[in-house]
N, C-alpha and C positions, 0 to 999 in steps of 0.2 A: 348191255350199259343195265346193271342191276338199277331198281327201280324202288322208290318208296311211295309208302302208302300212308293215305292223310284224311281223316276226317274232319268237316268244321259243322259241328255244330247242327249236323243229321237229326232231321226226325221222319219220318216216316207212316202214312196212314192208311193202311188197311180196311175199306170198307166200312169208313166212314170211325172205324176205332184209331186211336194212336198206339203203335208197335212201338216205336223207336222216339227216344224224346232228347231231341238236342246230345246227342253223341259226339265229342269231339276227343280223339287219339291220333298216335302218329306211331306207325312202323317204319323204321328206319329201314335203311337198303342190305338186303342179306341177313337179314335178322326175322326169327319168329314171334307172331301175337298172339295169343288167344283171348277168343271172346269169352270168358265161363260164366255159368248163371244156374239156376232152376231149367225148369220146362216153361214155357210160355213167356219167357223174360226179354224175348226179342231179339236175341241173338242170333240166331237161322237166319231173321228178316233182315237184321242188319248185312248177313253175311253174300243172302242176296241181293241186294241192291249193290252189296260190291262188286257183285258179277253181272250188274244190267238188269237182272230178273225184276227190281222193283224197283219204281220212280218217289225217289224223296220228295215228301210236301215242303220241307225247306232244307237249308244247308248245304253244303258242299262236300263235294267226293274227289280228291283229287289224285295220279297217280303217275308218279314222274313232274310231278310239277304242275302238270295235264287236268284239267277238270273233266271228268268220264261224267258228272250228274252235277244237277244243280236243280232248283223247286223246281219242282214237273217237267224235268227234262231228262234223258241220259243218253250219252251215248251206248248204241248196240255191242250185245255182248261180245258178238264175233270182232267187232273193230278193236277191244279192253287187252289186249295180249292179256287174257287171266286166263288161267288154267286151273280148273276145277277139279275133286276127288269126294265124291259122291259118297252116301254111309253106306248106299247099297252097291258101290262101285260099279256099277248101270258098265258093265262091258256088254261088246256084242257077243252072243252064245257062237253067233254062227262064223265070226271070225278067230282063227289061232293068237297065241301072245303076240307073235311078233306084227302081225297085223291089225291086232288091237292097237298096239305101243305106234304103229305107223297111220294109224286111219287121218290123225290131223297135219300130216305131212305131203297133203295127196298133191302140191301145188309146186314142192320142192322136185330139183332132177331127181331122177332116179338112184343117181349114185351117193347125192349127198344125203336122200331120204333112208337108204340101206346104212350107211354110213350112220347115219344119226338113232336107226333103230338098234342097230349092233352098239352102239357105244351104249344107250337106256339099258339094253341087254345086261350087258354087263355089270354097271350100277347098281342095277338090283339081284345081280346073282339069279338070273334065268336063262344062260345061253343054251345050259341042256332042253329046257322047254318051249323051246321059238314054235314047235309045231302044234303043240299041244293048247285043246279049246279048253274054255274057263270053266265049263264044267267037268275038267277033270282036276283042276287045280285046287290045292288047301285052300283056305279061306285067306291064308297070309299069303300065300302064291300070287292069289286074284290083289290082294291089298298092294301087291309090290307090282302090279300088270297094271293098276288105277293108276300110279302112283307114274309110273313110268311113260305112260300113255299123255299126261298131265304135264308132264316134265318136256317131252319129247319137240314141242313147240316151240321150246324157249320162251317161256310166255314171262311177262314182267313181274306178276302176280300171281302165288298159288293158295290158293283158296280150298281149306278142305272140311267137309262137313260131317263130324261126327265120324271119322273115318275108323275108330275102334271099337265102337260102341258092339258091336255082334259078336267080338273077340274074348276068347276065356283069359284068364289073368297072366298065364306063362306067354303066349302069346303075344298079347297087348303087348309086358317089359321087353320082349323083343321087340320087336315092331316100333316101338316107340323110340330106342335106342338108333334102328337101321336108319330110318325116315328122318331123326336126327342128324346125324351124319349124311345122308344123302344132301339134303337140303343146303348145309353148312358146305360139302364139294360143290354143288353147283352154283353154288351162292344163290339161293333165291329167295325174295324178300317171299312169307308165307305167313297168312292166321289160317286159325284153326277156331271152329267153335265146338267144346263140349261141355259136361254138365258133372266130368268127373276131377277132379281135383288134381289128382296122382297123373292122370294124362297133361295136364294142364302145367304142372311144375318141373315135370321128367320131359317136356319139350317145346316152351315157351320159353322165350328172353324177357320176354314180359307178359301180363297178364291181366285183361280187365275185366273185374267183378260187375254184371249188367242183375238187377231187377226190377220188375216193370218197367221193363223199356228205356231204364238209365244206366247209364256207366258211372258207375260210385266208386272205382279206383282203378287207374291205369296203373301200374306198377311193378314191377320183381317179385316170384314168389317168396323170394325173401321179407323182401316188406312189406306182403300183405299178411304174412302171418303171424309176425312180430310186430307189425306199424300200422295197422288196422285202421282207415279213417274215419269208422263209422261202427255201429253197432250190427250191423247186418252182413259187413263183409267179415267182422269179428268172430259170427257165431256160424260164419257160411264156410268160412275159408279154414278148416285143419278142424279137429275136435278138442273142445273144450268149454265150459262153464262158467258163467259168472256167478261171483259170492258177493257177499259183500264185504264193503272195507270203509273203513272210518278215515277221514286226513289227519295227518298229524302235522303237517307242517308242506314247506315249499321242496321236502326231498326224501319224501314219500305217506306210505298207506299203510295201516294199520288190515291186518287178516286175522280170521281165525286160527290161519296155519303160520303167520307169522308178519315180518314189517315187508314189505316190498319197496325198494329204492326207487325214487324218477322224477323227474323235474314232476312239479305239481302246480307250475307258475302261470296257471290259466284260466282261472275266475272260478276255481275251488278254494274253500276258506275250511281253515284248522277245524275240525268236529263233525264237517259234512259228509252225510253217508254215501258211499258211490259203488256201482258197480265195479269187479276187477272181476277181469278176465284169468284164468287158470286153465295154459292148455296139460296134454297130461306129463310132458317130458319136463313140467314147472315142479313135480310132486318127485321126490326121490327116495328110494328104502335107502335107512342110514340105521346100521344099526349102534349107532352112538349116539341118537337125535333125541332130544326128551319129548317130541311129541311122538303120540301115538294114534293111531285111526283105524277103523274096524271096517276091514273087507266085507263090502256086501254084496259083489258082485267081481265076477273076473271072468275074459274071455280067453282063450290060448290063441296064440296069431303064429305060431310057431317060433320064432327068434326072441318073443316078448309077448306077456300077459298084458291085458288090459284089464289095472285092477280100479273097481268102484271104491270109493272109502267114502266113509263118513266120520265128523267130528264134530262133538257138538252143534248134530241137525245138520249140518253142511255136508255135500257131496261133492266130491272131485275128481278126475279121471287120473288115472298113475300106469304110467309105461314103464317094464321094469324087465328085463333080460328073466327068459325063460326060469332062468336054474334059481332063482327065488320063486319057487311053489310056494304061496301062500294059500290058506285055506279060507273058507267063509266065516265069518264070526270071529276070523284070528285079527287083534290087535298088533297091528305091525309100526315100528316105528321108521319114523318121515320127518324129512324135511324139504324146507321150500327154497326151490334153488331158478327162481323167477329171474330172467336175464333184461326183463322187458317188460316195464309199467304199462299196463293196457286199463284204463280206466273211462267211466262212462258215469252222466250225472244218471238217477237209477230213475226209469223210467215212472214217467206221470210225475217227477218234478220239474219244479221250476226252476230253471239255467239261470245262473246269475247273469252271463253275457247273450242271451239270447239262441245258446246253439246249445247241441252237445259237444264232448269236451273229450280227449285222447290225452294221457298225459306219457311221455315218451320217457328215456332213462337218460 
């Protein structure tokens, strides 16, 4: 039976230093969650705590409703029914692919073990490489072996520790789709850690953004991008810049690039100056637009150019199809096409209600 993973107010201290602070989240049965954040934010320590390698200072961890960790106690890893794919895959170099996959099935009857290994080889597309050793495989093939080995004992939870970090872009994109398909086919509840937003968006059903040991927001990738709850999440997820805006009323904010509509019924007053988040996809080239901004930088990205534009001393990013081939210093017509109003009280300003505020459309 598939199992749910739940963390309740989990805190972890290592060498007297708090690493994970009061983290709560839930990954439903058969879903994939992600811990996303910069290096040193505590995401790997949290993953190791889920695996049973670290003891929590406080809080509880449950798998399928059964407590596996609490303050200064943890069920040993081998009794948790948790599979893990490490960053370096940790394959046994002296064992062939078949034996690597079957390593965790030694206590199963021989016929059942062989059948499960055959099923895993077929699932990850490596039947023709069953007798090959790890050093003879490509990075992508090694990743598939590591995934098959972790899945073979039918774990309740699968943990993945930055499994794509050493791969080139094309291979990473290919494997992200393959791994997502395999997890869904197997109905596995999984959680992985990464600092790469693309990986998080491509693989996870829900994502938790971490900073300094705290879980700042747990939500879908779409909501993290369009409805960030705090300035760090807004700044970390996606490419965007903050520009100055002035609150008009309860329905909009005026900026250099135009008026952005959305609810402002959260403590801001008309005339108050706020920071407004502008994403690259909020700025659209439009030959009929009356506003013109100067190109100060551009980066070719294949299908798109990422332009840095300036208007009245304010700079924003703009993504445009590559057939829009604007030159540096060229003044181009643009319009604001923001569907989500996200604004925060200006840094250093005293909040009216004692907290930072986000505006929603």
